[in-house]
C-alpha positions as CSV (number, residue, x, y, z in Angstrom):
1,X,42.7,-88.6,32.2
2,X,40.4,-87.5,35.0
3,X,36.9,-86.2,34.3
4,X,35.5,-84.6,37.3
5,X,32.2,-82.8,37.1
6,X,30.3,-80.8,39.6
7,X,26.5,-80.4,39.5
8,X,25.1,-77.1,40.6
9,X,21.4,-76.8,41.3
10,X,20.2,-73.3,41.4
11,X,17.3,-72.5,43.7
12,X,13.8,-72.7,42.1
13,X,12.6,-69.2,42.7
14,X,9.9,-69.5,40.1
15,X,7.9,-71.8,42.3
16,X,7.8,-69.1,45.0
17,X,6.9,-66.3,42.6
18,X,3.9,-68.2,41.2
19,X,2.6,-69.3,44.6
20,X,4.0,-72.8,44.7
21,X,4.9,-72.3,48.3
22,X,1.5,-71.2,49.4
23,X,-0.4,-74.5,49.4
24,X,-2.2,-74.4,46.1
25,X,-5.6,-72.9,45.1
26,X,-7.5,-70.9,47.8
27,X,-11.1,-72.3,47.6
28,X,-12.3,-69.4,49.7
29,X,-10.9,-66.8,47.3
30,X,-12.6,-68.6,44.4
31,X,-15.9,-68.7,46.2
32,X,-15.6,-65.0,47.0
33,X,-14.9,-64.2,43.3
34,X,-17.9,-66.3,42.2
35,X,-20.2,-64.5,44.7
36,X,-18.9,-61.1,43.4
37,X,-19.6,-62.2,39.8
38,X,-23.1,-63.4,40.8
39,X,-23.8,-60.0,42.5
40,X,-22.9,-58.2,39.3
41,X,-24.9,-60.5,37.0
42,X,-28.0,-58.2,37.1
43,X,-25.9,-55.7,35.1
44,X,-24.7,-58.2,32.4
45,X,-27.5,-57.4,30.1
46,X,-26.7,-53.7,30.0
47,X,-23.0,-54.3,29.7
48,X,-23.6,-56.7,26.8
49,X,-25.8,-54.1,25.1
50,X,-23.1,-51.5,25.6
51,X,-20.6,-53.8,23.8
52,X,-23.1,-54.3,21.0
53,X,-23.6,-50.6,20.7
54,X,-19.8,-50.2,20.3
55,X,-19.9,-52.9,17.6
56,X,-22.7,-51.1,15.8
57,X,-20.8,-47.9,15.9
58,X,-17.8,-49.6,14.3
59,X,-20.2,-50.9,11.7
60,X,-21.6,-47.4,11.1
61,X,-18.1,-46.0,10.7
62,X,-17.4,-48.5,8.0
63,X,-20.6,-47.4,6.2
64,X,-19.6,-43.7,6.6
65,X,-15.9,-43.8,6.0
66,X,-15.5,-47.0,4.0
67,X,-13.9,-50.3,4.7
68,X,-10.3,-49.4,5.3
69,X,-7.5,-50.5,7.7
70,X,-8.6,-48.2,10.4
71,X,-12.3,-49.0,10.4
72,X,-11.7,-52.7,9.9
73,X,-9.3,-52.7,12.9
74,X,-11.9,-51.0,15.1
75,X,-14.5,-53.5,14.1
76,X,-12.1,-56.4,14.8
77,X,-11.4,-55.1,18.3
78,X,-15.1,-54.7,19.1
79,X,-15.7,-58.3,17.9
80,X,-12.7,-59.4,19.9
81,X,-14.1,-57.8,23.1
82,X,-17.4,-59.6,22.5
83,X,-15.6,-62.9,22.0
84,X,-14.1,-62.5,25.4
85,X,-17.1,-61.1,27.2
86,X,-20.0,-63.1,25.7
87,X,-19.7,-66.1,28.0
88,X,-19.0,-64.0,31.0
89,X,-22.3,-62.1,30.3
90,X,-24.1,-65.5,30.0
91,X,-24.2,-65.5,26.2
92,X,-21.7,-68.2,25.0
93,X,-23.4,-68.0,21.6
94,X,-22.2,-64.4,21.3
95,X,-18.7,-65.6,22.1
96,X,-19.0,-68.2,19.4
97,X,-20.3,-65.8,16.7
98,X,-17.8,-63.1,17.6
99,X,-15.1,-65.7,17.5
100,X,-16.1,-66.6,14.0
101,X,-15.9,-63.0,13.0
102,X,-12.5,-62.6,14.7
103,X,-11.2,-65.7,12.9
104,X,-12.0,-64.2,9.6
105,X,-10.4,-60.9,10.5
106,X,-7.5,-62.0,12.7
107,X,-4.7,-61.4,10.2
108,X,-4.3,-57.6,9.7
109,X,-2.8,-58.3,6.3
110,X,-5.9,-60.1,5.1
111,X,-8.5,-58.2,7.2
112,X,-9.7,-56.1,4.3
113,X,-10.4,-59.2,2.2
114,X,-13.2,-60.2,4.5
115,X,-16.4,-60.2,2.5
116,X,-18.5,-57.2,3.7
117,X,-21.8,-59.2,3.5
118,X,-20.3,-61.9,5.7
119,X,-19.1,-59.3,8.2
120,X,-22.6,-57.7,8.2
121,X,-24.1,-61.2,8.7
122,X,-22.0,-61.8,11.9
123,X,-23.0,-58.4,13.3
124,X,-26.7,-59.0,12.5
125,X,-26.5,-62.5,14.1
126,X,-25.0,-61.1,17.3
127,X,-27.6,-58.4,17.5
128,X,-30.4,-60.9,16.9
129,X,-29.4,-63.5,19.4
130,X,-29.1,-60.9,22.2
131,X,-32.4,-59.3,21.2
132,X,-34.2,-62.7,21.2
133,X,-32.4,-64.0,24.3
134,X,-30.8,-66.9,22.5
135,X,-27.9,-67.6,24.8
136,X,-26.5,-70.9,23.6
137,X,-26.1,-73.0,20.5
138,X,-28.4,-75.5,22.1
139,X,-31.2,-73.4,20.7
140,X,-31.8,-74.6,17.1
141,X,-31.7,-71.1,15.6
142,X,-28.5,-70.3,17.4
143,X,-26.9,-73.5,16.3
144,X,-27.9,-73.0,12.6
145,X,-26.6,-69.3,12.7
146,X,-23.3,-70.3,14.2
147,X,-22.7,-73.3,12.0
148,X,-23.7,-71.4,8.8
149,X,-21.5,-68.4,9.6
150,X,-18.5,-70.6,10.6
151,X,-18.8,-72.7,7.4
152,X,-18.8,-69.4,5.3
153,X,-15.8,-68.2,7.1
154,X,-14.0,-71.5,6.6
155,X,-14.9,-71.4,2.9
156,X,-13.6,-67.8,2.7
157,X,-10.3,-68.7,4.5
158,X,-9.9,-72.0,2.7
């Protein structure tokens, strides 16, 4: 009994599609992007405040219309935006606080179970750290705020 096999190796087109054939990371492009980001940094404070205004509007809608699937989802998406933008806008503490709020509200099925006072505490904390210029959790107040809120969220989810 003869067992002949033939190995066929298809071309690796994925490498070409993701830039494997272009010599790696372009340091000049990264430097150019960093310069552009630095040039925009003077606007970060206003952009961050605009995001907080959107979060406050979502909070206001909850007060006016009640805490329902629609208003909770709107709040979640505002918090999610802040989670992604906080560090970019030089406020990693906002990213951490918004991340804690998102963690509590991630599951749409359980979103309405989020304790309203804990939701409010997250929003108030985000507003306060930006107002007082507390950018990182290296600041003692920032650390205490983040750790307290995260422990409350863990207790709620646990």
